[in-house]
N, C-alpha and C positions, 0 to 999 in steps of 0.2 A: 558538564562538558558535552557539547553536541557531537553527534556522530551521524554520518550519512550512510544509509544502507540502500542497496538495490534489492528489492524483494521480487521473487518470481512465484506466482501462485497458479497452481494447476487444479483441475477438476472441472465441475460445471460452473464456470465463472464469467462466461460471456453470454450476453443476452438475458441476464437475470438481475439487472440493476446492481451488480456487484461493485462496479466502479463508483457509482453514486453513494452506495452504502459506505465504502471506504473513504470517499471524499468527506462525507459528513462526519465520520468518526475521526479522521485526521484533523479536520478543522476544530472539532470539539476538544481534542487532545492538545492541540497547538503544534502539530507536525506541519512542516513546510515541505513542498515538493509537488509531485504529480503522480497520476496513474494512467495507464493506457492498455489497450488490448494489444496482443501480439498476433502475428499471422499463424502461429501454431496452436492457438486456442487458449493461451495462458493470459494472465494479467501481470503487468510489471508495475511496481510501485517504487518510486524514488522518494525517500523519506529522510528528512533531517530533523533531529530532536535529541533530547537527552535520553539516558538509559531508561528512565521511568516511562517517558513518552513512547519510546520504541517498544517497550514491553506491552504497553497498553495497545499500541497499534498492532503488534503481532497477534495479540488476542483477538482483536477485531478482524484481522485477516483470516484467522481460522474460523471465526463465527460466520462471517459473510452475511449476505442478504438472505431473506427467508427462502428464496427459490434456488439459491446456490448450493453446491455440494463441494466443499474444498477437500482436496485429497493431499495436497502437498504445499508447504510454504518453505521456501529456501531464501537465504539472503547472503550477500557479501557486503562487507564494509568497503566503501570506496572513498576516495578523496572527494570533498565537496565539489560537485560538478556544476556549481552555479545554480543551485536550486532557487526557486522563486521565494518571494516574501509571503506567499499564500500557498494554498493547495489547489491544484487544478486537475480537471479531467481532460485528458488529451484525446 
């Protein structure tokens, strides 16, 4: 059963290819959704997938790109907000 989560990732996650890393990971896992920078220096990720896919994505969110330094990953489960059929970097 699929679940949609809104992740918020903080740390050094902007300007370090973090969104590209997450996009590649999400596509490889089969997650649908998007990622974007926020004005407060965080990265948001909307992700739709099953529990195993979400667990794999959450691991990737913590790992991040080589130049990133993730300090916190939080998420809330939301109603499917019309996520895409792909994974996009916004």
